[in-house]
VMD Tcl script that builds the backbone (N, CA, C; Angstrom):
set m [mol new atoms 480]
animate dup $m
set s [atomselect $m all]
$s set {name element resname resid chain x y z} {
  {N N ASN 1 A 0.806 -1.214 0.000}
  {CA C ASN 1 A 0.000 0.000 0.000}
  {C C ASN 1 A 0.840 1.266 0.000}
  {N N ASP 2 A 2.154 1.108 0.055}
  {CA C ASP 2 A 3.088 2.233 -0.022}
  {C C ASP 2 A 2.847 3.259 1.088}
  {N N LEU 3 A 2.725 2.759 2.323}
  {CA C LEU 3 A 2.554 3.621 3.485}
  {C C LEU 3 A 3.753 3.477 4.408}
  {N N ALA 4 A 4.003 4.505 5.176}
  {CA C ALA 4 A 5.083 4.465 6.161}
  {C C ALA 4 A 4.590 5.086 7.455}
  {N N ILE 5 A 5.141 4.620 8.551}
  {CA C ILE 5 A 4.856 5.206 9.855}
  {C C ILE 5 A 6.123 5.918 10.301}
  {N N LEU 6 A 5.988 7.201 10.600}
  {CA C LEU 6 A 7.125 7.997 11.053}
  {C C LEU 6 A 6.951 8.319 12.527}
  {N N LYS 7 A 8.016 8.188 13.286}
  {CA C LYS 7 A 7.971 8.475 14.714}
  {C C LYS 7 A 8.526 9.873 14.959}
  {N N LEU 8 A 7.775 10.680 15.697}
  {CA C LEU 8 A 8.205 12.029 16.043}
  {C C LEU 8 A 8.933 12.013 17.382}
  {N N SER 9 A 9.804 12.978 17.579}
  {CA C SER 9 A 10.525 13.049 18.852}
  {C C SER 9 A 9.613 13.492 19.997}
  {N N LYS 10 A 8.547 14.220 19.666}
  {CA C LYS 10 A 7.562 14.580 20.696}
  {C C LYS 10 A 6.173 14.523 20.082}
  {N N ARG 11 A 5.184 14.337 20.925}
  {CA C ARG 11 A 3.800 14.204 20.468}
  {C C ARG 11 A 3.287 15.530 19.918}
  {N N SER 12 A 2.679 15.454 18.774}
  {CA C SER 12 A 2.087 16.630 18.147}
  {C C SER 12 A 0.808 17.012 18.883}
  {N N LYS 13 A 0.532 18.300 18.946}
  {CA C LYS 13 A -0.699 18.776 19.586}
  {C C LYS 13 A -1.871 18.758 18.607}
  {N N LYS 14 A -1.583 18.765 17.334}
  {CA C LYS 14 A -2.614 18.763 16.301}
  {C C LYS 14 A -2.456 17.522 15.441}
  {N N PHE 15 A -3.557 16.872 15.149}
  {CA C PHE 15 A -3.494 15.685 14.313}
  {C C PHE 15 A -4.785 15.555 13.520}
  {N N ALA 16 A -4.721 14.748 12.488}
  {CA C ALA 16 A -5.876 14.520 11.626}
  {C C ALA 16 A -6.840 13.544 12.285}
  {N N THR 17 A -8.093 13.652 11.904}
  {CA C THR 17 A -9.099 12.684 12.328}
  {C C THR 17 A -9.617 11.955 11.099}
  {N N PHE 18 A -9.868 10.677 11.270}
  {CA C PHE 18 A -10.457 9.896 10.194}
  {C C PHE 18 A -11.976 10.038 10.236}
  {N N ARG 19 A -12.585 9.928 9.105}
  {CA C ARG 19 A -14.042 9.971 9.002}
  {C C ARG 19 A -14.621 8.753 9.722}
  {N N SER 20 A -15.585 8.987 10.579}
  {CA C SER 20 A -16.254 7.878 11.258}
  {C C SER 20 A -17.478 7.450 10.461}
  {N N GLY 21 A -17.977 6.275 10.782}
  {CA C GLY 21 A -19.193 5.801 10.125}
  {C C GLY 21 A -18.945 5.338 8.708}
  {N N ARG 22 A -19.906 5.611 7.868}
  {CA C ARG 22 A -19.857 5.158 6.476}
  {C C ARG 22 A -18.671 5.761 5.726}
  {N N GLY 23 A -18.081 4.966 4.859}
  {CA C GLY 23 A -16.958 5.435 4.050}
  {C C GLY 23 A -17.389 6.428 2.994}
  {N N ILE 24 A -16.417 6.952 2.304}
  {CA C ILE 24 A -16.656 7.928 1.237}
  {C C ILE 24 A -17.486 7.278 0.123}
  {N N ARG 25 A -18.271 8.097 -0.555}
  {CA C ARG 25 A -19.099 7.613 -1.658}
  {C C ARG 25 A -18.701 8.309 -2.956}
  {N N ALA 26 A -18.915 7.642 -4.066}
  {CA C ALA 26 A -18.677 8.252 -5.369}
  {C C ALA 26 A -19.560 9.485 -5.489}
  {N N GLY 27 A -18.994 10.567 -5.992}
  {CA C GLY 27 A -19.722 11.819 -6.160}
  {C C GLY 27 A -19.491 12.820 -5.056}
  {N N GLU 28 A -18.883 12.387 -3.946}
  {CA C GLU 28 A -18.622 13.325 -2.856}
  {C C GLU 28 A -17.456 14.245 -3.202}
  {N N ASP 29 A -17.568 15.488 -2.758}
  {CA C ASP 29 A -16.493 16.453 -2.926}
  {C C ASP 29 A -15.371 16.142 -1.936}
  {N N ILE 30 A -14.140 16.317 -2.401}
  {CA C ILE 30 A -12.965 16.068 -1.567}
  {C C ILE 30 A -11.933 17.169 -1.819}
  {N N LEU 31 A -10.951 17.252 -0.922}
  {CA C LEU 31 A -9.827 18.167 -1.093}
  {C C LEU 31 A -8.534 17.390 -0.877}
  {N N ALA 32 A -7.581 17.572 -1.781}
  {CA C ALA 32 A -6.277 16.914 -1.686}
  {C C ALA 32 A -5.241 17.960 -1.292}
  {N N PHE 33 A -4.370 17.586 -0.359}
  {CA C PHE 33 A -3.357 18.518 0.135}
  {C C PHE 33 A -1.961 17.942 -0.046}
  {N N GLY 34 A -0.994 18.836 -0.209}
  {CA C GLY 34 A 0.389 18.408 -0.337}
  {C C GLY 34 A 1.294 19.569 -0.676}
  {N N PHE 35 A 2.482 19.226 -1.118}
  {CA C PHE 35 A 3.513 20.212 -1.426}
  {C C PHE 35 A 4.033 20.002 -2.847}
  {N N PRO 36 A 3.163 20.118 -3.867}
  {CA C PRO 36 A 3.599 19.865 -5.239}
  {C C PRO 36 A 4.624 20.887 -5.733}
  {N N PHE 37 A 5.599 20.367 -6.451}
  {CA C PHE 37 A 6.645 21.202 -7.064}
  {C C PHE 37 A 7.256 22.174 -6.065}
  {N N LYS 38 A 7.578 21.677 -4.880}
  {CA C LYS 38 A 8.106 22.523 -3.808}
  {C C LYS 38 A 9.316 23.331 -4.248}
  {N N SER 39 A 10.191 22.740 -5.002}
  {CA C SER 39 A 11.402 23.462 -5.398}
  {C C SER 39 A 11.132 24.539 -6.450}
  {N N ILE 40 A 9.975 24.478 -7.100}
  {CA C ILE 40 A 9.634 25.449 -8.139}
  {C C ILE 40 A 8.601 26.457 -7.630}
  {N N LEU 41 A 7.551 25.943 -6.998}
  {CA C LEU 41 A 6.499 26.796 -6.461}
  {C C LEU 41 A 6.832 27.151 -5.017}
  {N N SER 42 A 5.916 27.749 -4.317}
  {CA C SER 42 A 6.145 28.120 -2.921}
  {C C SER 42 A 6.280 26.883 -2.048}
  {N N ASP 43 A 6.836 27.075 -0.858}
  {CA C ASP 43 A 6.976 25.989 0.111}
  {C C ASP 43 A 5.686 25.774 0.896}
  {N N ASP 44 A 4.666 26.575 0.642}
  {CA C ASP 44 A 3.405 26.495 1.377}
  {C C ASP 44 A 2.616 25.241 1.012}
  {N N LEU 45 A 1.794 24.797 1.953}
  {CA C LEU 45 A 0.848 23.723 1.689}
  {C C LEU 45 A -0.118 24.193 0.604}
  {N N LYS 46 A -0.431 23.292 -0.310}
  {CA C LYS 46 A -1.368 23.604 -1.384}
  {C C LYS 46 A -2.521 22.607 -1.358}
  {N N GLY 47 A -3.692 23.079 -1.700}
  {CA C GLY 47 A -4.865 22.217 -1.732}
  {C C GLY 47 A -5.562 22.322 -3.064}
  {N N THR 48 A -6.179 21.223 -3.479}
  {CA C THR 48 A -6.979 21.219 -4.700}
  {C C THR 48 A -8.290 20.526 -4.403}
  {N N LYS 49 A -9.304 20.946 -5.109}
  {CA C LYS 49 A -10.656 20.436 -4.875}
  {C C LYS 49 A -11.081 19.553 -6.039}
  {N N GLY 50 A -11.831 18.544 -5.730}
  {CA C GLY 50 A -12.363 17.658 -6.766}
  {C C GLY 50 A -13.462 16.815 -6.178}
  {N N MET 51 A -13.702 15.685 -6.819}
  {CA C MET 51 A -14.706 14.766 -6.301}
  {C C MET 51 A -14.238 13.338 -6.490}
  {N N VAL 52 A -14.862 12.441 -5.758}
  {CA C VAL 52 A -14.575 11.023 -5.917}
  {C C VAL 52 A -15.302 10.558 -7.171}
  {N N ASN 53 A -14.536 10.044 -8.128}
  {CA C ASN 53 A -15.117 9.584 -9.390}
  {C C ASN 53 A -15.510 8.118 -9.363}
  {N N ALA 54 A -14.755 7.309 -8.622}
  {CA C ALA 54 A -15.021 5.867 -8.552}
  {C C ALA 54 A -14.434 5.325 -7.260}
  {N N LEU 55 A -15.020 4.265 -6.759}
  {CA C LEU 55 A -14.556 3.665 -5.506}
  {C C LEU 55 A -13.560 2.539 -5.736}
  {N N ALA 56 A -12.937 2.535 -6.905}
  {CA C ALA 56 A -11.868 1.586 -7.219}
  {C C ALA 56 A -10.843 2.305 -8.086}
  {N N GLY 57 A -9.637 1.786 -8.056}
  {CA C GLY 57 A -8.557 2.376 -8.840}
  {C C GLY 57 A -8.294 1.586 -10.107}
  {N N LEU 58 A -7.062 1.646 -10.582}
  {CA C LEU 58 A -6.670 0.916 -11.795}
  {C C LEU 58 A -6.964 -0.569 -11.643}
  {N N GLY 59 A -7.484 -1.175 -12.683}
  {CA C GLY 59 A -7.771 -2.603 -12.660}
  {C C GLY 59 A -8.798 -2.995 -11.607}
  {N N ASN 60 A -9.678 -2.073 -11.244}
  {CA C ASN 60 A -10.716 -2.315 -10.236}
  {C C ASN 60 A -10.151 -2.626 -8.849}
  {N N ASP 61 A -8.972 -2.105 -8.539}
  {CA C ASP 61 A -8.347 -2.317 -7.232}
  {C C ASP 61 A -9.132 -1.528 -6.182}
  {N N THR 62 A -9.838 -2.233 -5.302}
  {CA C THR 62 A -10.727 -1.580 -4.341}
  {C C THR 62 A -10.004 -0.999 -3.124}
  {N N ARG 63 A -8.687 -1.136 -3.060}
  {CA C ARG 63 A -7.940 -0.450 -2.006}
  {C C ARG 63 A -7.888 1.049 -2.293}
  {N N PHE 64 A -8.092 1.417 -3.536}
  {CA C PHE 64 A -7.953 2.794 -3.999}
  {C C PHE 64 A -9.286 3.360 -4.450}
  {N N MET 65 A -9.309 4.688 -4.575}
  {CA C MET 65 A -10.432 5.376 -5.195}
  {C C MET 65 A -9.876 6.297 -6.272}
  {N N GLN 66 A -10.678 6.580 -7.274}
  {CA C GLN 66 A -10.298 7.527 -8.321}
  {C C GLN 66 A -10.929 8.861 -7.977}
  {N N MET 67 A -10.154 9.929 -8.178}
  {CA C MET 67 A -10.656 11.272 -7.847}
  {C C MET 67 A -10.236 12.263 -8.926}
  {N N SER 68 A -10.931 13.378 -8.958}
  {CA C SER 68 A -10.653 14.389 -9.983}
  {C C SER 68 A -9.814 15.559 -9.474}
  {N N ALA 69 A -9.510 15.604 -8.181}
  {CA C ALA 69 A -8.678 16.707 -7.675}
  {C C ALA 69 A -7.308 16.635 -8.340}
  {N N PRO 70 A -6.856 17.718 -8.981}
  {CA C PRO 70 A -5.553 17.690 -9.644}
  {C C PRO 70 A -4.416 17.491 -8.641}
  {N N VAL 71 A -3.515 16.564 -8.943}
  {CA C VAL 71 A -2.344 16.333 -8.100}
  {C C VAL 71 A -1.091 16.285 -8.969}
  {N N GLN 72 A 0.018 16.581 -8.335}
  {CA C GLN 72 A 1.321 16.602 -9.009}
  {C C GLN 72 A 2.331 15.880 -8.128}
  {N N ALA 73 A 3.563 15.800 -8.623}
  {CA C ALA 73 A 4.642 15.284 -7.777}
  {C C ALA 73 A 4.695 16.172 -6.539}
  {N N GLY 74 A 4.724 15.571 -5.370}
  {CA C GLY 74 A 4.720 16.328 -4.124}
  {C C GLY 74 A 3.394 16.243 -3.395}
  {N N ASN 75 A 2.358 15.740 -4.061}
  {CA C ASN 75 A 1.080 15.502 -3.392}
  {C C ASN 75 A 1.033 14.102 -2.767}
  {N N SER 76 A 1.860 13.193 -3.256}
  {CA C SER 76 A 1.833 11.818 -2.758}
  {C C SER 76 A 2.048 11.781 -1.260}
  {N N GLY 77 A 1.209 11.019 -0.589}
  {CA C GLY 77 A 1.282 10.913 0.857}
  {C C GLY 77 A 0.465 11.956 1.586}
  {N N GLY 78 A -0.048 12.916 0.850}
  {CA C GLY 78 A -0.849 13.970 1.460}
  {C C GLY 78 A -2.256 13.484 1.761}
  {N N PRO 79 A -2.932 14.155 2.692}
  {CA C PRO 79 A -4.279 13.724 3.057}
  {C C PRO 79 A -5.323 14.096 2.009}
  {N N LEU 80 A -6.307 13.230 1.904}
  {CA C LEU 80 A -7.492 13.494 1.106}
  {C C LEU 80 A -8.615 13.657 2.116}
  {N N LEU 81 A -9.195 14.857 2.148}
  {CA C LEU 81 A -10.180 15.191 3.174}
  {C C LEU 81 A -11.578 15.341 2.584}
  {N N ASP 82 A -12.572 14.999 3.403}
  {CA C ASP 82 A -13.959 15.191 2.989}
  {C C ASP 82 A -14.395 16.616 3.337}
  {N N GLN 83 A -15.649 16.919 3.142}
  {CA C GLN 83 A -16.160 18.273 3.356}
  {C C GLN 83 A -16.269 18.656 4.828}
  {N N ALA 84 A -15.983 17.718 5.712}
  {CA C ALA 84 A -15.935 18.028 7.145}
  {C C ALA 84 A -14.493 18.145 7.626}
  {N N GLY 85 A -13.542 17.937 6.719}
  {CA C GLY 85 A -12.126 18.026 7.076}
  {C C GLY 85 A -11.563 16.753 7.675}
  {N N ASN 86 A -12.256 15.637 7.482}
  {CA C ASN 86 A -11.780 14.348 7.981}
  {C C ASN 86 A -11.093 13.559 6.874}
  {N N VAL 87 A -10.107 12.771 7.260}
  {CA C VAL 87 A -9.340 11.978 6.301}
  {C C VAL 87 A -10.207 10.848 5.743}
  {N N VAL 88 A -10.248 10.786 4.410}
  {CA C VAL 88 A -10.931 9.694 3.719}
  {C C VAL 88 A -9.975 8.929 2.812}
  {N N GLY 89 A -8.733 9.425 2.711}
  {CA C GLY 89 A -7.747 8.748 1.879}
  {C C GLY 89 A -6.391 9.417 1.947}
  {N N VAL 90 A -5.438 8.787 1.262}
  {CA C VAL 90 A -4.077 9.313 1.139}
  {C C VAL 90 A -3.750 9.358 -0.349}
  {N N VAL 91 A -3.356 10.521 -0.841}
  {CA C VAL 91 A -3.041 10.696 -2.258}
  {C C VAL 91 A -1.861 9.798 -2.628}
  {N N THR 92 A -2.017 9.041 -3.720}
  {CA C THR 92 A -0.959 8.111 -4.115}
  {C C THR 92 A -0.414 8.324 -5.523}
  {N N ALA 93 A -1.255 8.634 -6.487}
  {CA C ALA 93 A -0.758 8.638 -7.869}
  {C C ALA 93 A -1.694 9.389 -8.802}
  {N N LYS 94 A -1.156 9.644 -9.991}
  {CA C LYS 94 A -1.963 10.171 -11.082}
  {C C LYS 94 A -1.732 9.293 -12.297}
  {N N LEU 95 A -2.704 9.266 -13.171}
  {CA C LEU 95 A -2.579 8.479 -14.391}
  {C C LEU 95 A -1.510 9.113 -15.275}
  {N N ASN 96 A -0.664 8.301 -15.866}
  {CA C ASN 96 A 0.388 8.795 -16.742}
  {C C ASN 96 A -0.244 9.251 -18.059}
  {N N ALA 97 A -0.357 10.564 -18.227}
  {CA C ALA 97 A -1.045 11.137 -19.390}
  {C C ALA 97 A -0.343 10.809 -20.705}
  {N N VAL 98 A 0.990 10.785 -20.700}
  {CA C VAL 98 A 1.739 10.500 -21.929}
  {C C VAL 98 A 1.490 9.060 -22.387}
  {N N LYS 99 A 1.561 8.110 -21.459}
  {CA C LYS 99 A 1.312 6.706 -21.819}
  {C C LYS 99 A -0.122 6.501 -22.284}
  {N N MET 100 A -1.069 7.133 -21.595}
  {CA C MET 100 A -2.470 6.984 -21.987}
  {C C MET 100 A -2.736 7.605 -23.347}
  {N N ALA 101 A -2.102 8.723 -23.645}
  {CA C ALA 101 A -2.279 9.363 -24.947}
  {C C ALA 101 A -1.753 8.459 -26.064}
  {N N LYS 102 A -0.625 7.803 -25.818}
  {CA C LYS 102 A -0.085 6.874 -26.817}
  {C C LYS 102 A -0.997 5.671 -26.998}
  {N N TYR 103 A -1.589 5.204 -25.901}
  {CA C TYR 103 A -2.434 4.012 -25.921}
  {C C TYR 103 A -3.829 4.286 -26.476}
  {N N THR 104 A -4.422 5.423 -26.088}
  {CA C THR 104 A -5.813 5.703 -26.460}
  {C C THR 104 A -5.966 6.784 -27.529}
  {N N GLY 105 A -4.924 7.611 -27.708}
  {CA C GLY 105 A -5.038 8.733 -28.632}
  {C C GLY 105 A -5.687 9.948 -27.996}
  {N N ASP 106 A -5.935 9.879 -26.698}
  {CA C ASP 106 A -6.573 10.977 -25.981}
  {C C ASP 106 A -5.773 11.279 -24.719}
  {N N ILE 107 A -5.758 12.541 -24.336}
  {CA C ILE 107 A -5.045 12.942 -23.127}
  {C C ILE 107 A -6.016 12.945 -21.948}
  {N N PRO 108 A -5.784 12.080 -20.953}
  {CA C PRO 108 A -6.688 12.058 -19.801}
  {C C PRO 108 A -6.512 13.304 -18.952}
  {N N GLN 109 A -7.580 13.726 -18.315}
  {CA C GLN 109 A -7.537 14.904 -17.457}
  {C C GLN 109 A -8.065 14.558 -16.072}
  {N N ASN 110 A -7.296 14.941 -15.069}
  {CA C ASN 110 A -7.703 14.782 -13.671}
  {C C ASN 110 A -8.118 13.354 -13.327}
  {N N VAL 111 A -7.306 12.386 -13.730}
  {CA C VAL 111 A -7.515 10.996 -13.348}
  {C C VAL 111 A -6.428 10.669 -12.330}
  {N N ASN 112 A -6.816 10.721 -11.051}
  {CA C ASN 112 A -5.860 10.588 -9.956}
  {C C ASN 112 A -6.391 9.584 -8.949}
  {N N PHE 113 A -5.501 9.125 -8.050}
  {CA C PHE 113 A -5.876 8.040 -7.160}
  {C C PHE 113 A -5.438 8.312 -5.724}
  {N N ALA 114 A -6.215 7.762 -4.807}
  {CA C ALA 114 A -5.895 7.837 -3.379}
  {C C ALA 114 A -6.176 6.479 -2.752}
  {N N LEU 115 A -5.332 6.114 -1.814}
  {CA C LEU 115 A -5.567 4.916 -1.022}
  {C C LEU 115 A -6.693 5.228 -0.049}
  {N N LYS 116 A -7.653 4.342 0.082}
  {CA C LYS 116 A -8.782 4.577 0.975}
  {C C LYS 116 A -8.324 4.608 2.431}
  {N N ALA 117 A -8.983 5.414 3.233}
  {CA C ALA 117 A -8.650 5.555 4.652}
  {C C ALA 117 A -8.768 4.224 5.386}
  {N N SER 118 A -9.648 3.346 4.944}
  {CA C SER 118 A -9.809 2.046 5.603}
  {C C SER 118 A -8.503 1.252 5.578}
  {N N GLN 119 A -7.721 1.408 4.514}
  {CA C GLN 119 A -6.431 0.719 4.418}
  {C C GLN 119 A -5.434 1.281 5.428}
  {N N VAL 120 A -5.466 2.600 5.601}
  {CA C VAL 120 A -4.577 3.259 6.558}
  {C C VAL 120 A -4.970 2.846 7.976}
  {N N ARG 121 A -6.250 2.864 8.254}
  {CA C ARG 121 A -6.731 2.482 9.585}
  {C C ARG 121 A -6.377 1.034 9.899}
  {N N ASP 122 A -6.505 0.153 8.909}
  {CA C ASP 122 A -6.128 -1.253 9.112}
  {C C ASP 122 A -4.658 -1.368 9.503}
  {N N MET 123 A -3.788 -0.625 8.814}
  {CA C MET 123 A -2.360 -0.669 9.126}
  {C C MET 123 A -2.104 -0.159 10.544}
  {N N LEU 124 A -2.751 0.938 10.915}
  {CA C LEU 124 A -2.567 1.486 12.260}
  {C C LEU 124 A -3.021 0.482 13.325}
  {N N GLU 125 A -4.123 -0.193 13.073}
  {CA C GLU 125 A -4.622 -1.177 14.031}
  {C C GLU 125 A -3.663 -2.358 14.178}
  {N N VAL 126 A -3.121 -2.833 13.069}
  {CA C VAL 126 A -2.158 -3.936 13.110}
  {C C VAL 126 A -0.925 -3.536 13.918}
  {N N LYS 127 A -0.514 -2.285 13.800}
  {CA C LYS 127 A 0.666 -1.781 14.523}
  {C C LYS 127 A 0.315 -1.280 15.921}
  {N N ASP 128 A -0.950 -1.427 16.334}
  {CA C ASP 128 A -1.435 -1.008 17.646}
  {C C ASP 128 A -1.206 0.491 17.891}
  {N N ILE 129 A -1.515 1.284 16.856}
  {CA C ILE 129 A -1.384 2.742 16.941}
  {C C ILE 129 A -2.788 3.334 17.003}
  {N N ASP 130 A -3.038 4.113 18.048}
  {CA C ASP 130 A -4.346 4.744 18.217}
  {C C ASP 130 A -4.565 5.846 17.182}
  {N N TYR 131 A -5.813 6.065 16.834}
  {CA C TYR 131 A -6.190 7.167 15.946}
  {C C TYR 131 A -7.569 7.654 16.358}
  {N N GLU 132 A -7.901 8.858 15.914}
  {CA C GLU 132 A -9.187 9.475 16.249}
  {C C GLU 132 A -10.101 9.473 15.031}
  {N N THR 133 A -11.396 9.381 15.296}
  {CA C THR 133 A -12.397 9.517 14.244}
  {C C THR 133 A -13.332 10.665 14.615}
  {N N ALA 134 A -14.013 11.192 13.617}
  {CA C ALA 134 A -14.972 12.277 13.850}
  {C C ALA 134 A -16.087 12.185 12.816}
  {N N SER 135 A -17.211 12.697 13.182}
  {CA C SER 135 A -18.371 12.708 12.299}
  {C C SER 135 A -18.141 13.643 11.117}
  {N N SER 136 A -18.700 13.272 9.989}
  {CA C SER 136 A -18.612 14.114 8.790}
  {C C SER 136 A -19.962 14.719 8.435}
  {N N LYS 137 A -20.850 14.800 9.402}
  {CA C LYS 137 A -22.191 15.338 9.141}
  {C C LYS 137 A -22.189 16.844 8.922}
  {N N LYS 138 A -21.315 17.559 9.626}
  {CA C LYS 138 A -21.274 19.018 9.498}
  {C C LYS 138 A -20.209 19.417 8.466}
  {N N GLU 139 A -20.655 20.007 7.366}
  {CA C GLU 139 A -19.725 20.440 6.324}
  {C C GLU 139 A -19.107 21.782 6.685}
  {N N LEU 140 A -17.837 21.921 6.343}
  {CA C LEU 140 A -17.100 23.163 6.591}
  {C C LEU 140 A -16.876 23.900 5.281}
  {N N LYS 141 A -16.587 25.183 5.385}
  {CA C LYS 141 A -16.177 25.953 4.215}
  {C C LYS 141 A -14.783 25.481 3.804}
  {N N THR 142 A -14.495 25.593 2.524}
  {CA C THR 142 A -13.195 25.166 2.014}
  {C C THR 142 A -12.046 25.847 2.749}
  {N N VAL 143 A -12.166 27.130 3.035}
  {CA C VAL 143 A -11.082 27.845 3.726}
  {C C VAL 143 A -10.858 27.282 5.125}
  {N N ASP 144 A -11.918 26.830 5.778}
  {CA C ASP 144 A -11.786 26.254 7.110}
  {C C ASP 144 A -11.136 24.865 7.055}
  {N N ILE 145 A -11.443 24.098 6.013}
  {CA C ILE 145 A -10.791 22.796 5.826}
  {C C ILE 145 A -9.310 23.012 5.559}
  {N N PHE 146 A -8.997 24.015 4.762}
  {CA C PHE 146 A -7.605 24.347 4.449}
  {C C PHE 146 A -6.860 24.699 5.738}
  {N N ASP 147 A -7.455 25.545 6.573}
  {CA C ASP 147 A -6.825 25.920 7.853}
  {C C ASP 147 A -6.598 24.693 8.733}
  {N N LYS 148 A -7.565 23.806 8.736}
  {CA C LYS 148 A -7.452 22.577 9.523}
  {C C LYS 148 A -6.294 21.720 9.004}
  {N N ALA 149 A -6.205 21.561 7.680}
  {CA C ALA 149 A -5.157 20.736 7.068}
  {C C ALA 149 A -3.760 21.290 7.350}
  {N N LYS 150 A -3.631 22.609 7.418}
  {CA C LYS 150 A -2.330 23.231 7.697}
  {C C LYS 150 A -1.772 22.814 9.051}
  {N N LYS 151 A -2.646 22.461 9.979}
  {CA C LYS 151 A -2.218 22.123 11.338}
  {C C LYS 151 A -1.612 20.729 11.443}
  {N N PHE 152 A -1.942 19.836 10.491}
  {CA C PHE 152 A -1.422 18.469 10.612}
  {C C PHE 152 A -0.728 17.930 9.364}
  {N N THR 153 A -0.640 18.707 8.309}
  {CA C THR 153 A 0.020 18.250 7.092}
  {C C THR 153 A 1.422 18.847 7.043}
  {N N VAL 154 A 2.416 17.984 6.990}
  {CA C VAL 154 A 3.800 18.438 6.988}
  {C C VAL 154 A 4.542 17.874 5.783}
  {N N LEU 155 A 5.552 18.585 5.385}
  {CA C LEU 155 A 6.414 18.137 4.293}
  {C C LEU 155 A 7.391 17.104 4.830}
  {N N VAL 156 A 7.491 15.994 4.138}
  {CA C VAL 156 A 8.478 14.964 4.475}
  {C C VAL 156 A 9.394 14.843 3.263}
  {N N GLU 157 A 10.674 15.099 3.475}
  {CA C GLU 157 A 11.647 15.012 2.381}
  {C C GLU 157 A 12.664 13.939 2.688}
  {N N CYS 158 A 13.082 13.250 1.645}
  {CA C CYS 158 A 14.157 12.268 1.772}
  {C C CYS 158 A 15.439 12.945 1.290}
  {N N LEU 159 A 16.381 13.100 2.187}
  {CA C LEU 159 A 17.648 13.740 1.850}
  {C C LEU 159 A 18.723 12.668 1.676}
  {N N GLN 160 A 19.556 12.844 0.678}
  {CA C GLN 160 A 20.607 11.852 0.419}
  {C C GLN 160 A 21.957 12.412 0.773}
}
mol reanalyze $m
mol bondsrecalc $m
mol representation Tube
mol addrep $m
């Protein structure tokens, strides 16, 4: 599932909450967060809005969902939040537009993927790591979700 658990030297005061109850549904609006093109664009957290297009990824892989929120290099590993600001997935990939254009003759637009939150929660449970859930009944304004995401989304870089 291409996930990692990172240990912090001290406990964070702010953390993400997973969506409680029913999982995400096709057609729901979502927001993807990350640090795309950090070396070219600003170092600030960036968010994009889209919707869940399908509850399966490439080859009908049900660990993933397809979404329309535009993502770039640097979004991978970032949270995918619902309209209440709760985690419903982790951004993983985008469809390779060049390969698809060669294969189909058409350039795909906004075909991106996220690992479902259920997969992340399963991993945390296996590792005996506690996590919080919250209701997604109350929708927030996009700016409020963005402010919430800024508190728990951090840049992770691999230095050589």
